[in-house]
Backbone bond lengths (Angstrom), bond angles and torsions (degrees), N, CA, C in turn:
res aa  C-N    CA-C-N  psi(-1)  N-CA   C-N-CA  omega(-1)  CA-C   N-CA-C  phi
1 M - - - 1.469 - - 1.535 109.83 -
2 K 1.312 116.86 131.33 1.449 120.82 -178.40 1.529 111.01 -74.46
3 K 1.336 115.44 152.35 1.455 120.69 -177.54 1.519 111.98 -58.51
4 K 1.321 116.94 -36.68 1.462 119.37 -176.97 1.524 111.64 -63.78
5 K 1.366 117.27 -24.21 1.456 120.31 177.76 1.524 111.46 -75.06
6 Y 1.333 116.99 -28.25 1.466 120.09 175.56 1.522 110.39 -64.17
7 T 1.315 115.62 -42.19 1.471 118.45 179.62 1.526 110.62 -66.16
8 K 1.303 116.36 -33.26 1.471 120.30 177.40 1.528 110.10 -64.17
9 I 1.351 116.27 -42.55 1.463 120.65 177.96 1.526 110.61 -62.34
10 A 1.327 115.23 -43.55 1.467 120.00 -179.94 1.529 111.01 -57.92
11 K 1.309 115.91 -44.42 1.466 119.88 -179.25 1.521 111.68 -67.55
12 E 1.329 115.98 -35.53 1.461 119.41 178.42 1.533 110.78 -65.95
13 V 1.341 116.15 -42.03 1.467 120.59 178.19 1.522 110.31 -61.37
14 I 1.318 116.04 -47.00 1.464 120.63 -178.37 1.524 110.68 -64.91
15 D 1.331 116.60 -39.11 1.470 119.72 177.92 1.525 111.69 -61.51
16 L 1.327 116.62 -41.43 1.466 120.31 178.85 1.524 110.93 -64.07
17 E 1.324 116.47 -40.27 1.461 119.69 -179.05 1.531 111.20 -72.23
18 I 1.317 116.85 -33.78 1.472 120.12 174.88 1.522 110.26 -63.39
19 K 1.338 116.23 -43.01 1.467 120.31 178.12 1.525 111.23 -61.00
20 A 1.328 115.20 -39.82 1.467 119.60 178.73 1.524 111.18 -64.48
21 L 1.318 116.16 -40.78 1.470 120.05 179.66 1.527 111.17 -67.93
22 K 1.324 117.19 -36.49 1.468 120.08 177.81 1.526 110.77 -64.86
23 K 1.335 115.44 -40.82 1.471 119.39 176.83 1.523 110.82 -63.95
24 L 1.324 116.05 -40.11 1.468 120.73 177.95 1.529 110.44 -62.11
25 K 1.315 115.89 -45.34 1.466 120.56 -179.25 1.533 110.63 -59.18
26 N 1.310 116.45 -43.67 1.469 120.45 -178.76 1.522 112.86 -72.45
27 N 1.340 115.52 -12.64 1.459 119.57 -176.43 1.541 112.51 -101.85
28 I 1.331 117.29 2.08 1.466 120.35 178.70 1.531 108.61 -67.15
29 R 1.331 116.15 124.02 1.460 122.16 -176.12 1.531 110.79 -125.79
30 D 1.329 115.45 -172.40 1.465 120.98 179.69 1.520 112.65 -61.95
31 S 1.320 116.85 -21.92 1.463 119.60 178.22 1.530 111.03 -61.72
32 F 1.340 116.70 -28.67 1.467 120.03 176.79 1.532 109.50 -65.94
33 N 1.343 117.08 -44.14 1.464 120.63 177.04 1.522 110.98 -58.97
34 L 1.326 116.09 -41.99 1.456 120.61 -179.81 1.530 110.98 -63.82
35 A 1.328 116.32 -40.88 1.466 120.43 178.87 1.532 110.84 -61.67
36 V 1.328 116.34 -44.98 1.468 120.32 179.11 1.529 110.59 -61.98
37 E 1.322 116.96 -43.92 1.463 121.40 179.89 1.526 111.64 -60.94
38 Q 1.322 117.00 -40.68 1.462 120.67 179.33 1.530 111.16 -67.87
39 I 1.312 116.85 -37.92 1.466 120.48 177.51 1.526 110.00 -65.86
40 L 1.322 116.57 -41.37 1.463 120.36 179.41 1.530 111.65 -65.07
41 K 1.315 116.81 -30.82 1.469 120.97 -179.38 1.526 112.73 -84.41
42 C 1.317 116.69 -7.86 1.460 121.13 -176.39 1.529 110.63 -59.04
43 Q 1.319 116.48 128.43 1.467 121.89 -178.05 1.521 112.54 -92.48
44 S 1.308 116.58 -3.97 1.462 119.15 -178.22 1.525 110.26 -135.40
45 K 1.310 117.86 -110.15 1.458 122.14 -173.88 1.527 111.08 -118.23
46 V 1.328 115.16 155.58 1.456 121.69 169.62 1.525 106.47 -100.42
47 I 1.319 116.34 119.58 1.459 121.46 -175.81 1.522 108.87 -111.22
48 L 1.321 116.84 128.60 1.460 121.46 179.70 1.514 110.52 -113.91
49 C 1.307 114.93 150.57 1.460 119.61 -179.19 1.518 109.88 -155.19
50 G 1.307 115.94 143.91 1.453 122.59 175.41 1.513 108.55 -159.03
51 V 1.299 116.89 174.07 1.461 121.89 -179.75 1.520 109.43 -119.59
52 G 1.336 116.54 139.43 1.461 120.64 178.52 1.518 112.27 65.42
53 K 1.331 116.23 -131.12 1.461 120.76 -179.69 1.529 111.07 -62.37
54 S 1.332 116.52 -35.23 1.473 119.74 177.79 1.524 110.94 -65.23
55 G 1.331 116.33 -29.73 1.458 120.24 176.23 1.516 111.76 -67.02
56 L 1.325 115.86 -38.21 1.473 119.69 176.33 1.522 110.73 -65.14
57 I 1.323 116.23 -40.36 1.463 120.99 177.23 1.532 109.80 -63.45
58 A 1.332 116.56 -41.89 1.465 120.89 178.82 1.525 110.94 -60.03
59 N 1.312 116.58 -40.27 1.465 120.98 179.54 1.520 111.36 -63.88
60 K 1.328 115.97 -41.21 1.470 119.58 179.53 1.525 110.99 -67.79
61 I 1.316 117.57 -41.59 1.467 120.56 -179.61 1.526 110.28 -65.28
62 A 1.340 116.65 -40.72 1.468 120.39 177.61 1.527 110.45 -60.12
63 S 1.322 116.17 -41.06 1.463 120.85 178.14 1.526 111.30 -63.78
64 T 1.334 116.15 -39.60 1.463 120.53 178.68 1.526 110.98 -64.97
65 F 1.336 116.93 -45.68 1.464 120.50 177.28 1.527 110.87 -56.12
66 S 1.324 116.89 -48.81 1.467 120.47 -178.17 1.522 111.64 -61.62
67 S 1.336 116.08 -37.10 1.464 119.55 -176.20 1.518 113.34 -71.35
68 V 1.341 116.74 -16.06 1.470 119.23 179.35 1.530 111.46 -115.94
69 G 1.323 116.34 25.43 1.455 120.31 168.23 1.515 117.57 96.17
70 T 1.349 118.39 7.49 1.459 121.24 176.47 1.524 108.30 -110.25
71 P 1.335 119.22 106.11 1.468 120.95 -178.70 1.520 111.20 -53.83
72 S 1.313 116.75 126.57 1.457 120.04 -173.10 1.520 110.59 -155.65
73 F 1.329 116.78 151.71 1.457 120.55 171.41 1.514 109.36 -150.84
74 C 1.342 115.42 164.71 1.455 121.55 -179.43 1.519 109.40 -102.27
75 L 1.326 116.58 131.23 1.458 123.23 -179.72 1.526 109.17 -97.62
76 S 1.323 116.43 133.34 1.462 120.38 176.42 1.524 109.47 -71.79
77 A 1.316 116.65 124.10 1.462 120.82 -178.74 1.523 111.34 -63.50
78 S 1.324 117.31 -41.89 1.460 120.17 -178.03 1.526 111.99 -70.74
79 D 1.341 117.27 -37.12 1.469 120.66 -179.39 1.519 112.62 -75.84
80 S 1.309 117.25 -20.33 1.468 119.96 -175.54 1.530 111.78 -62.72
81 S 1.314 117.09 -31.50 1.462 120.44 -179.70 1.526 112.66 -82.41
82 H 1.320 115.17 0.53 1.469 119.96 -179.98 1.525 110.57 -122.50
83 G 1.327 116.01 36.29 1.461 120.12 173.30 1.507 115.88 117.08
84 D 1.341 117.60 -22.52 1.467 119.45 -175.17 1.524 113.65 -74.53
85 L 1.318 117.86 -8.80 1.467 119.09 173.80 1.519 110.88 -62.46
86 G 1.325 115.83 -22.65 1.464 120.22 177.94 1.513 114.01 -66.52
87 S 1.345 116.83 -11.86 1.469 119.84 178.48 1.522 111.94 -83.08
88 I 1.344 117.10 -5.99 1.465 121.30 179.56 1.520 109.25 -98.62
89 S 1.331 116.61 127.00 1.468 120.96 178.41 1.527 110.04 -109.66
90 K 1.331 115.51 167.81 1.465 120.60 -178.85 1.528 112.61 -69.27
91 K 1.336 116.84 -14.69 1.466 120.30 179.30 1.524 112.13 -90.86
92 D 1.321 116.07 -4.02 1.466 120.24 -178.69 1.528 111.33 -83.31
93 V 1.328 114.18 163.43 1.462 121.62 168.25 1.518 106.22 -112.93
94 L 1.315 116.33 128.32 1.460 121.63 -177.64 1.527 109.58 -107.49
95 I 1.331 116.29 126.56 1.463 121.75 177.43 1.524 108.23 -115.47
96 L 1.315 116.30 115.67 1.459 121.37 177.71 1.527 109.59 -105.47
97 I 1.326 115.08 134.76 1.461 121.27 -177.25 1.524 109.36 -118.77
98 S 1.318 116.26 124.24 1.459 120.56 178.53 1.521 109.28 -158.47
99 N 1.313 116.01 133.14 1.462 119.56 177.88 1.527 110.58 -66.59
100 S 1.319 116.40 -48.53 1.464 120.30 -177.94 1.520 112.91 -83.91
101 G 1.328 116.99 -30.63 1.459 120.98 -176.88 1.510 113.26 75.55
102 E 1.325 116.82 9.06 1.464 121.30 -176.93 1.526 112.83 -123.01
103 T 1.331 116.57 11.73 1.461 120.19 -177.04 1.523 110.55 -61.95
104 N 1.336 116.68 129.73 1.462 121.63 -175.06 1.524 112.86 -57.73
105 E 1.347 116.70 -40.15 1.468 119.70 -177.19 1.520 112.43 -62.35
106 L 1.337 117.21 -24.91 1.466 120.17 -177.75 1.525 112.78 -85.74
107 K 1.321 117.07 -18.37 1.464 119.40 -173.96 1.527 112.88 -62.35
108 N 1.342 116.97 -40.88 1.463 119.66 178.10 1.531 111.45 -64.81
109 I 1.328 115.91 -35.40 1.468 119.84 179.23 1.524 110.00 -68.84
110 I 1.327 116.66 -41.91 1.467 121.10 178.62 1.522 110.53 -61.16
111 Q 1.322 116.58 -46.01 1.462 120.90 179.28 1.522 111.26 -61.95
112 F 1.324 116.73 -42.27 1.464 121.46 179.07 1.529 110.55 -62.02
113 A 1.338 116.09 -43.99 1.472 120.37 -179.46 1.522 111.08 -64.19
114 N 1.318 117.34 -45.70 1.473 120.98 -179.67 1.517 111.74 -66.06
115 R 1.324 116.50 -40.52 1.460 121.15 -178.86 1.530 111.50 -65.05
116 N 1.330 116.66 -36.13 1.464 121.37 -176.13 1.528 113.33 -101.19
117 K 1.326 115.85 9.93 1.463 122.06 177.23 1.535 112.23 55.75
118 I 1.316 114.31 43.17 1.468 121.17 175.10 1.521 107.65 -90.88
119 L 1.325 116.98 128.82 1.457 120.17 -175.69 1.524 110.58 -62.61
120 L 1.312 115.44 125.16 1.464 121.66 -175.16 1.524 110.78 -116.59
121 I 1.321 115.61 123.32 1.460 122.48 173.09 1.520 107.45 -106.46
122 G 1.315 116.40 124.76 1.454 120.69 -179.77 1.517 111.89 -107.44
123 I 1.341 116.45 126.50 1.468 122.23 173.41 1.520 105.73 -107.82
124 V 1.325 117.25 108.36 1.454 121.26 -166.97 1.528 110.66 -152.37
125 S 1.331 115.76 156.66 1.462 120.42 -179.13 1.527 113.82 -105.51
126 Q 1.337 117.41 -12.57 1.453 121.01 -176.17 1.529 110.94 -109.40
127 K 1.325 116.59 118.92 1.464 120.69 179.64 1.529 112.34 -69.77
128 N 1.306 117.17 -31.66 1.460 119.84 -177.26 1.532 112.18 -92.94
129 S 1.335 115.66 36.74 1.465 120.74 -178.48 1.517 110.65 -108.82
130 I 1.328 116.24 161.89 1.454 121.07 178.79 1.525 110.95 -65.77
131 L 1.325 117.06 -35.04 1.470 119.72 179.85 1.524 110.63 -66.26
132 Y 1.325 117.33 -44.93 1.464 120.31 -179.71 1.526 110.69 -62.92
133 R 1.328 116.65 -44.74 1.468 120.42 -178.63 1.531 112.31 -66.79
134 S 1.327 117.36 -33.12 1.468 120.99 -173.04 1.525 113.44 -89.37
135 A 1.325 117.69 -18.33 1.470 120.70 -174.17 1.524 111.39 -71.82
136 D 1.337 115.88 140.79 1.464 120.98 174.22 1.526 110.34 -73.62
137 V 1.323 115.78 -36.19 1.465 121.41 175.50 1.526 106.75 -123.65
138 K 1.311 116.39 123.67 1.462 121.69 -174.32 1.528 109.62 -107.78
139 L 1.322 116.29 116.14 1.463 122.08 176.18 1.526 107.10 -109.07
140 L 1.325 114.81 102.25 1.462 120.37 -174.69 1.525 110.55 -89.62
141 I 1.322 115.41 123.08 1.461 121.32 175.45 1.524 108.58 -94.88
142 P 1.320 118.61 123.48 1.474 120.84 -178.59 1.525 111.05 -58.85
143 K 1.300 116.39 145.31 1.453 120.38 176.79 1.518 109.75 -64.01
144 A 1.325 115.05 139.53 1.464 119.74 -177.09 1.518 109.52 -135.56
145 V 1.313 115.73 157.38 1.459 121.63 176.80 1.524 108.57 -78.69
146 E 1.328 115.55 123.20 1.457 119.78 179.76 1.532 109.69 -78.96
147 A 1.313 116.51 138.49 1.459 119.93 175.11 1.526 108.19 -68.25
148 G 1.325 117.28 129.52 1.458 119.68 -177.50 1.511 112.72 83.56
149 S 1.317 116.99 -8.68 1.469 124.64 173.22 1.523 115.69 73.07
150 I 1.331 119.11 -32.19 1.470 119.84 -169.41 1.524 114.60 -108.95
151 I 1.323 119.06 -8.43 1.468 119.71 -179.49 1.532 109.77 -126.01
152 P 1.346 116.78 149.71 1.471 120.05 178.40 1.526 110.91 -64.43
153 T 1.289 116.45 119.93 1.472 121.78 177.38 1.528 109.70 -135.69
154 S 1.312 116.39 -69.23 1.467 120.26 179.50 1.528 111.12 -62.46
155 S 1.328 116.49 -37.67 1.474 120.13 -178.43 1.522 111.39 -67.73
156 T 1.345 116.94 -41.31 1.475 119.10 -179.72 1.525 111.26 -72.57
157 T 1.327 116.78 -31.09 1.472 119.44 174.41 1.523 109.84 -62.32
158 S 1.327 116.99 -42.21 1.467 121.28 178.10 1.526 111.24 -65.55
159 Q 1.325 116.67 -41.28 1.469 120.48 177.90 1.530 110.80 -59.68
160 L 1.320 115.43 -45.47 1.466 120.49 -179.23 1.525 111.47 -63.58
161 A 1.331 115.77 -43.79 1.467 119.99 -179.81 1.525 111.21 -63.13
162 L 1.328 116.98 -40.76 1.455 120.38 179.51 1.526 110.60 -66.42
163 G 1.326 116.84 -39.64 1.465 120.42 176.60 1.514 111.98 -63.09
164 D 1.334 116.31 -42.60 1.469 120.38 176.96 1.526 110.61 -60.58
165 A 1.324 115.95 -41.08 1.469 120.43 -179.40 1.531 110.73 -62.82
166 L 1.331 117.00 -41.34 1.464 120.67 177.52 1.526 111.14 -62.26
167 A 1.331 116.03 -44.91 1.464 120.37 -177.96 1.524 111.49 -65.26
168 I 1.318 116.86 -43.56 1.468 120.17 -178.45 1.523 111.16 -69.23
169 A 1.332 117.01 -36.78 1.470 120.03 178.10 1.525 111.04 -62.15
170 T 1.327 116.37 -43.40 1.474 119.34 178.20 1.531 110.76 -67.74
171 M 1.323 116.34 -37.75 1.466 120.94 179.34 1.531 110.83 -61.63
172 K 1.322 116.47 -45.91 1.463 119.67 -178.36 1.527 111.36 -68.06
173 H 1.326 117.45 -36.79 1.463 119.40 177.94 1.531 110.58 -62.60
174 R 1.311 116.82 -38.10 1.469 120.82 -178.49 1.528 112.56 -83.16
175 K 1.340 115.79 -2.17 1.475 120.89 -178.84 1.528 110.64 57.03
176 F 1.307 115.28 39.37 1.463 122.65 177.14 1.524 108.10 -69.09
177 N 1.343 117.49 118.00 1.459 120.76 -173.10 1.527 112.60 -116.86
178 K 1.324 116.27 -172.22 1.464 121.38 -177.18 1.528 111.92 -61.84
179 K 1.318 115.78 -35.86 1.461 119.03 179.93 1.528 110.37 -66.64
180 D 1.329 116.63 -40.67 1.464 120.66 176.29 1.525 110.61 -65.24
181 F 1.322 115.25 -40.62 1.462 120.93 -179.19 1.523 110.77 -61.07
182 K 1.325 115.89 -40.43 1.467 121.21 -178.44 1.522 111.65 -62.70
183 K 1.323 116.87 -35.28 1.469 120.56 -177.28 1.519 112.18 -61.56
184 I 1.339 117.01 -34.04 1.458 119.30 -178.05 1.529 111.96 -106.41
185 H 1.348 116.41 8.08 1.465 121.40 174.77 1.530 109.23 -131.53
186 P 1.336 118.14 58.33 1.468 119.57 -174.92 1.515 113.94 -70.35
187 A 1.338 117.69 -22.76 1.459 120.41 -176.44 1.522 110.66 -104.60
188 G 1.342 114.26 170.89 1.459 118.99 176.84 1.520 112.33 85.59
189 S 1.314 115.43 168.97 1.464 120.43 -176.78 1.517 111.84 -66.13
190 L 1.338 116.96 -36.80 1.459 119.52 179.55 1.518 110.81 -66.17
191 G 1.342 116.10 -42.53 1.462 119.96 177.65 1.517 111.55 -60.94
192 A 1.338 116.43 -38.28 1.462 120.57 178.70 1.523 111.34 -63.47
193 Q 1.337 116.40 -42.53 1.461 120.10 -178.54 1.525 112.55 -67.66
194 L 1.336 116.69 -19.85 1.466 120.54 -179.24 1.524 113.01 -96.52
195 K 1.317 116.53 2.91 1.460 119.10 177.54 1.527 110.12 -67.53
196 T 1.327 115.09 141.15 1.463 119.41 178.36 1.517 110.25 -91.73
197 V 1.317 114.99 168.71 1.459 120.93 176.81 1.529 109.97 -57.63
198 E 1.326 116.67 -42.39 1.460 120.95 -178.12 1.526 112.16 -61.75
199 D 1.341 116.97 -29.81 1.465 120.87 -178.07 1.522 112.52 -64.31
200 I 1.315 117.40 -33.80 1.471 119.63 -171.45 1.521 114.36 -121.78
201 M 1.322 118.64 1.65 1.463 120.59 -176.46 1.532 111.67 -71.06
202 L 1.332 115.45 155.67 1.462 121.66 170.29 1.517 108.03 -79.71
203 K 1.320 116.94 142.41 1.470 118.80 -177.87 1.521 111.21 -145.21
204 D 1.313 114.21 175.46 1.475 122.99 178.55 1.525 110.87 53.67
205 K 1.326 117.71 -124.76 1.466 121.24 -173.32 1.526 113.31 -72.64
206 S 1.317 116.61 -10.24 1.473 119.48 178.38 1.524 112.22 -77.94
207 I 1.332 116.33 -16.22 1.468 119.70 -179.50 1.531 108.82 -77.12
208 P 1.313 118.61 126.39 1.473 122.05 -175.97 1.537 113.22 -82.21
209 F 1.339 116.52 68.14 1.461 120.91 -179.89 1.526 111.01 -79.19
210 V 1.332 115.75 143.27 1.471 121.89 168.57 1.526 107.93 -140.31
211 N 1.307 115.77 152.61 1.460 120.55 176.78 1.520 110.17 -76.07
212 E 1.318 116.49 146.80 1.468 121.19 -176.11 1.523 113.17 -63.27
213 N 1.318 117.41 -20.08 1.470 120.72 -179.02 1.526 113.16 -96.13
214 L 1.324 117.00 6.56 1.459 120.33 179.30 1.529 110.18 -68.09
215 K 1.335 116.15 140.78 1.456 120.84 177.57 1.519 110.37 -71.99
216 L 1.322 115.55 148.72 1.455 120.18 -177.60 1.523 113.13 -60.59
217 K 1.343 116.22 -36.00 1.469 119.26 -178.31 1.527 110.44 -63.48
218 D 1.313 116.88 -34.70 1.461 120.59 177.93 1.530 111.30 -78.33
219 A 1.326 115.95 -32.02 1.462 120.33 177.80 1.525 110.70 -64.33
220 L 1.322 117.25 -35.20 1.452 121.48 178.53 1.526 111.58 -60.69
221 K 1.314 116.94 -38.76 1.469 121.41 -179.77 1.536 110.35 -65.72
222 I 1.338 115.48 -43.40 1.471 119.72 179.82 1.518 110.51 -67.26
223 L 1.317 115.87 -39.72 1.457 120.72 179.08 1.528 110.46 -58.95
224 S 1.328 116.25 -42.05 1.466 121.02 179.98 1.519 111.74 -67.66
225 S 1.329 116.90 -37.52 1.471 120.36 -177.51 1.530 112.42 -74.17
226 K 1.330 117.32 -34.84 1.467 120.61 -178.23 1.526 112.41 -77.14
227 K 1.317 117.62 -29.41 1.464 123.39 174.93 1.534 114.06 58.25
228 L 1.321 115.48 34.78 1.463 119.65 177.13 1.521 112.81 -109.41
229 G 1.318 116.15 -12.30 1.456 119.76 177.58 1.510 114.71 87.99
230 F 1.351 117.89 6.19 1.464 120.35 179.24 1.529 109.42 -161.16
231 L 1.323 115.21 165.33 1.454 122.91 174.70 1.518 109.04 -131.67
232 L 1.327 116.51 144.36 1.458 121.38 174.94 1.514 108.95 -98.68
233 V 1.296 115.52 130.57 1.465 121.63 -174.50 1.531 110.13 -101.10
234 R 1.334 116.83 124.64 1.465 122.15 -179.66 1.521 111.00 -119.54
235 D 1.333 115.51 155.19 1.456 120.25 174.35 1.531 109.26 -90.62
236 K 1.328 116.61 -174.49 1.463 119.94 -176.42 1.523 112.94 -68.03
237 K 1.344 117.12 -17.24 1.461 120.99 176.26 1.539 111.99 -89.62
238 K 1.329 114.43 6.29 1.467 122.88 179.66 1.533 112.43 63.47
239 L 1.314 114.81 33.46 1.459 120.98 173.48 1.522 108.95 -100.08
240 T 1.318 116.41 137.11 1.464 120.78 -176.51 1.525 110.47 -73.17
241 R 1.322 114.49 125.55 1.471 120.15 -177.34 1.518 113.33 -113.72
242 G 1.325 116.98 -19.51 1.451 118.15 -178.28 1.507 112.63 -175.02
243 L 1.330 114.05 -178.98 1.460 121.91 179.76 1.516 108.50 -137.58
244 I 1.301 115.19 142.13 1.459 119.70 176.63 1.524 107.96 -130.06
245 S 1.316 116.66 126.26 1.466 121.08 -176.56 1.520 110.68 -98.81
246 D 1.332 115.73 166.66 1.463 118.66 177.32 1.520 110.68 -63.69
247 G 1.329 115.82 -31.06 1.458 118.98 177.10 1.516 111.86 -65.69
248 D 1.359 116.20 -40.27 1.468 119.95 177.62 1.528 110.39 -59.86
249 L 1.330 116.43 -45.55 1.459 120.98 -177.75 1.521 111.90 -66.35
250 R 1.300 116.56 -42.68 1.470 119.48 -178.71 1.523 111.18 -66.13
251 R 1.322 115.97 -43.98 1.469 118.73 -179.93 1.523 111.02 -63.10
252 F 1.326 115.83 -39.95 1.464 118.76 179.85 1.531 111.22 -68.36
253 S 1.355 116.80 -40.74 1.461 120.22 -177.80 1.525 112.19 -67.49
254 Q 1.331 116.57 -27.98 1.464 119.76 178.42 1.523 111.79 -69.55
255 K 1.331 115.47 -29.90 1.470 120.12 -178.84 1.524 112.22 -93.87
256 N 1.314 116.90 -20.09 1.470 120.76 -176.29 1.526 109.92 -131.31
257 Q 1.319 116.03 117.03 1.457 121.13 -177.76 1.524 112.62 -75.47
258 N 1.310 116.75 -32.54 1.469 120.28 -175.26 1.530 110.08 -96.10
259 L 1.344 117.41 107.80 1.448 122.53 179.75 1.515 113.27 -100.63
260 Y 1.326 116.84 0.30 1.466 120.01 -171.29 1.524 113.51 -68.98
261 N 1.295 117.39 -33.49 1.470 119.52 -174.89 1.531 113.75 -103.91
262 I 1.296 116.88 3.87 1.457 120.64 -179.30 1.532 109.47 -96.87
263 T 1.325 117.41 133.52 1.469 121.31 177.87 1.529 110.07 -102.12
264 V 1.311 114.80 161.81 1.471 118.61 -175.87 1.523 112.02 -65.20
265 K 1.325 117.66 -30.94 1.464 118.79 -177.60 1.519 113.08 -67.26
266 E 1.338 116.12 -16.90 1.462 119.94 -179.14 1.526 112.30 -76.64
267 I 1.320 117.31 -21.46 1.473 118.22 -178.43 1.540 112.01 -126.09
268 M 1.319 117.86 1.72 1.468 119.81 -177.68 1.529 110.97 -68.93
269 T 1.328 115.02 157.32 1.454 121.86 171.47 1.519 107.64 -87.38
270 K 1.318 116.87 119.63 1.461 120.49 -175.52 1.537 111.73 -76.83
271 N 1.329 114.36 155.32 1.473 122.22 176.35 1.530 112.86 51.28
272 P 1.318 117.48 64.42 1.474 120.02 179.13 1.531 111.52 -62.31
273 I 1.304 115.51 152.86 1.466 121.29 -177.61 1.525 109.92 -71.71
274 G 1.322 115.98 135.45 1.459 120.49 -178.23 1.516 112.48 -129.22
275 I 1.336 115.62 176.07 1.457 122.23 -179.92 1.524 109.09 -150.03
276 D 1.331 116.78 145.98 1.456 121.13 179.39 1.530 110.27 -70.95
277 K 1.316 116.11 144.15 1.469 121.11 -176.21 1.530 112.95 -62.96
278 N 1.320 117.61 -23.15 1.470 121.04 -176.49 1.527 113.78 -89.93
279 E 1.321 117.08 -3.14 1.457 119.68 178.02 1.529 109.95 -73.22
280 L 1.325 116.65 155.46 1.452 120.01 175.76 1.523 110.13 -66.53
281 A 1.328 115.42 140.96 1.463 119.42 179.31 1.530 110.57 -60.37
282 A 1.328 116.39 -31.14 1.467 120.49 177.98 1.523 111.19 -60.33
283 K 1.333 116.57 -34.44 1.464 120.00 177.12 1.525 110.19 -67.93
284 G 1.342 115.89 -36.19 1.460 119.59 176.58 1.513 111.27 -61.76
285 L 1.340 116.48 -41.20 1.459 120.57 178.45 1.521 110.51 -62.93
286 S 1.315 116.96 -42.09 1.460 121.20 178.90 1.528 110.91 -62.17
287 L 1.337 115.86 -40.85 1.463 120.56 179.29 1.526 110.97 -64.97
288 M 1.323 116.25 -40.98 1.476 119.90 177.52 1.519 111.15 -62.00
289 N 1.334 115.90 -42.39 1.464 119.28 179.96 1.525 111.37 -64.23
290 D 1.330 116.41 -40.97 1.468 120.48 -179.45 1.527 111.29 -65.16
291 K 1.323 116.05 -41.50 1.466 120.96 -176.00 1.520 113.12 -90.19
292 K 1.361 115.80 -5.47 1.474 121.39 -179.56 1.533 111.11 57.62
293 I 1.334 115.22 48.72 1.459 121.87 177.69 1.527 108.67 -128.44
294 T 1.329 116.72 169.52 1.468 120.49 -175.89 1.526 113.00 -117.82
295 S 1.325 118.34 4.84 1.467 119.60 179.66 1.527 110.36 -156.02
296 L 1.337 114.15 156.79 1.461 121.10 179.28 1.521 109.64 -135.91
297 C 1.324 116.28 143.73 1.461 120.43 170.80 1.532 107.71 -76.21
298 V 1.308 116.64 140.04 1.467 120.80 179.51 1.528 108.59 -110.50
299 Y 1.308 115.05 131.64 1.457 120.11 -178.08 1.521 111.01 -132.65
300 N 1.310 115.44 163.71 1.450 121.71 169.21 1.521 105.85 -91.60
301 K 1.321 117.38 137.10 1.467 120.30 -172.02 1.519 113.87 -55.62
302 R 1.329 117.21 -17.26 1.469 119.59 179.82 1.526 112.12 -70.73
303 N 1.327 117.32 -26.09 1.462 119.72 -178.59 1.527 109.05 -152.77
304 K 1.321 116.63 102.86 1.457 121.17 -176.39 1.526 113.10 -72.25
305 L 1.310 117.04 -17.64 1.469 119.62 -179.87 1.527 112.53 -88.55
306 K 1.326 116.04 -7.23 1.465 121.01 179.69 1.530 108.27 -97.31
307 T 1.320 116.67 97.05 1.457 120.92 -178.06 1.524 110.37 -76.63
308 I 1.335 115.93 124.51 1.469 120.52 -179.61 1.526 111.61 -110.82
309 G 1.326 116.80 -3.95 1.454 120.16 179.44 1.511 111.25 -172.57
310 V 1.314 114.77 175.49 1.457 121.55 178.20 1.514 108.46 -133.87
311 L 1.323 116.27 129.76 1.456 121.52 175.44 1.520 107.96 -101.99
312 H 1.326 115.87 115.18 1.460 121.03 -178.18 1.526 109.60 -108.86
313 I 1.308 116.15 149.72 1.462 120.95 -178.55 1.525 111.51 -57.01
314 H 1.341 117.07 -32.08 1.465 120.66 179.54 1.532 111.24 -65.01
315 N 1.337 116.94 -37.61 1.470 120.32 178.13 1.523 110.62 -62.38
316 I 1.318 116.21 -40.08 1.459 121.33 -178.52 1.525 111.02 -67.41
317 L 1.324 116.61 -45.67 1.462 120.19 -178.10 1.525 111.61 -67.46
318 Q 1.332 116.91 -37.13 1.467 120.64 177.58 1.520 112.26 -66.99
319 S 1.337 117.24 -23.07 1.472 121.77 179.73 1.521 112.23 -92.15
320 N 1.342 116.28 6.77 1.483 121.81 178.20 1.524 112.60 60.06
321 I 1.325 115.43 38.37 1.466 121.02 176.70 1.520 107.98 -100.98
322 F 1.330 114.78 123.10 1.467 118.98 -176.49 1.519 110.87 -126.06
């Protein structure tokens, strides 16, 4: 078979799945609103289950729900009849996914849900199935032509898309934002990009504060001990008035031998650049690059002159923020 025929097959598969998604989109009804409302009212967990390829889709949808603030897990259909039904409580919402709606492994779960009055949402393609008849909320997926004819392709794509739609609808209703997302995604590159300035800033005794009236000779000692390459200059009210870098001190000392009577406020750079503690650390990195500096004063938006931390380029690089 020539390579160009492989690309033809690929396009045919994608075309079939696009057609299935278009049919799904046109088939979204009020039952979708009802499903979202029931999920939002859930007092415990959203439990998903399917068999075969639908089981894999159920696992992915459960993961998506959990990642956007809706506690969820996937139940093994085969294990459920051997004790795992005990993991379902009356406060849960159960979502069963099946193309035919007649899969034997799901029948025991359906009976258990109906017997115990557990809210059941059915995602199914067959109206004359036990799942469709038994579900409290019926989400009907239009029948679609499977790519290759013999394996679930277009149907599972539709199942996945519908699950994503449910998860995103609940997420938007709850106003789940990037800050919320970061709390449950602390690791990985995405979690790193969502870190705020406050997450990685230096604070308390790590901040290299000096009084504006400190002599330069004494400032040099503090600069060496802090090892950050700069000092923040404050007045007697502990408000930040300037910044003095090791470069500033060295250049001044080369031109002036007597440092005893010179204070830091005489050579400091006034009004150092700062950033709010709630901004993304990635924004801090961008600001440093634009201004060609290696550190920022961190403040609470209520008072920009009250430095509560320092964001240094080393903190950003160590946190894998690029």
